[in-house]
C-alpha positions as CSV (number, residue, x, y, z in Angstrom):
1,M,15.2,5.6,-1.7
2,N,17.2,5.2,1.4
3,N,16.3,2.3,3.7
4,K,15.7,4.4,6.8
5,K,13.2,6.6,5.0
6,I,11.1,3.6,3.7
7,F,11.3,1.9,7.1
8,N,9.7,5.0,8.6
9,V,6.9,4.8,6.1
10,F,6.0,1.2,7.0
11,F,5.9,1.3,10.7
12,R,3.1,3.7,10.9
13,E,-0.4,2.4,11.0
14,K,-1.9,3.7,7.8
15,P,0.9,2.7,5.4
16,A,1.0,-0.8,6.9
17,M,-2.7,-1.2,6.7
18,M,-2.6,0.0,3.0
19,L,-0.3,-2.8,2.1
20,V,-2.3,-5.4,4.0
21,T,-5.6,-4.2,2.5
22,L,-4.1,-4.3,-1.0
23,K,-2.8,-7.8,-0.3
24,N,-6.3,-9.0,0.8
25,S,-8.2,-7.4,-2.0
26,K,-9.4,-9.9,-4.6
27,D,-9.4,-7.5,-7.6
28,G,-7.7,-4.2,-8.4
29,T,-8.2,-1.4,-5.9
30,Y,-8.3,2.3,-6.5
31,A,-6.7,4.9,-4.3
32,S,-10.1,6.4,-3.4
33,S,-11.5,3.1,-2.3
34,L,-8.3,2.3,-0.4
35,A,-8.7,5.6,1.4
36,K,-12.2,4.7,2.5
37,K,-11.2,1.2,3.7
38,I,-8.5,2.5,5.9
39,D,-10.2,5.7,7.0
40,C,-7.7,8.1,5.6
41,T,-7.8,11.1,3.3
42,Y,-7.3,10.5,-0.4
43,S,-4.4,13.0,-0.6
44,H,-2.5,11.2,2.2
45,V,-3.1,7.8,0.6
46,V,-1.8,9.1,-2.8
47,K,1.3,10.6,-1.1
48,I,2.2,7.3,0.6
49,L,1.4,5.2,-2.5
50,Q,3.9,7.4,-4.5
51,E,6.6,6.7,-1.9
52,M,5.7,3.0,-2.1
53,E,5.9,3.0,-5.9
54,R,9.3,4.6,-5.8
55,A,10.4,1.8,-3.4
56,G,9.1,-0.8,-5.9
57,L,6.2,-2.0,-3.7
58,V,3.1,-1.0,-5.7
59,N,2.3,-0.4,-9.3
60,F,-0.3,2.0,-10.8
61,N,-1.9,0.4,-13.8
62,K,-3.9,2.9,-15.9
63,Q,-7.3,1.6,-17.1
64,G,-9.0,4.4,-18.9
65,R,-9.2,7.3,-16.5
66,L,-8.6,5.2,-13.5
67,K,-5.4,3.9,-11.9
68,V,-5.7,0.4,-10.5
69,L,-3.3,-0.5,-7.7
70,T,-1.4,-3.8,-7.5
71,L,1.4,-5.0,-5.3
72,T,4.7,-6.0,-6.7
73,K,6.3,-9.3,-5.6
74,K,8.3,-7.3,-3.1
75,G,5.2,-5.5,-1.9
76,E,3.3,-8.8,-1.5
77,K,6.1,-10.2,0.6
78,I,6.3,-7.2,2.9
79,A,2.5,-7.1,3.2
80,E,2.5,-10.8,4.2
81,Y,5.1,-10.1,6.9
82,I,3.1,-7.2,8.3
83,D,-0.1,-9.2,8.2
84,N,1.6,-12.0,10.1
85,I,3.0,-9.6,12.7
86,K,-0.5,-8.1,13.1
87,S,-2.1,-11.5,13.6
88,T,0.6,-12.5,16.1
89,L,-0.1,-9.4,18.2
């Protein structure tokens, strides 16, 4: 994925909040619960998560019929930066 395209994904409110919410969740999170937490539609969350997965930021781990979301090392690092910027503002 080209860097400009992924940059445009992160510097919108919902995608940034998705990463921060995933970083701050204690256990695995599902796309539907993430959508509720950030007040976004399920389909929009899934679309963004697919882009993040292609960029190597999140993993979908299938557990039965459900897919649990986890951040990769790269995703954790970016989420930490975003969280720091948010708290600085």
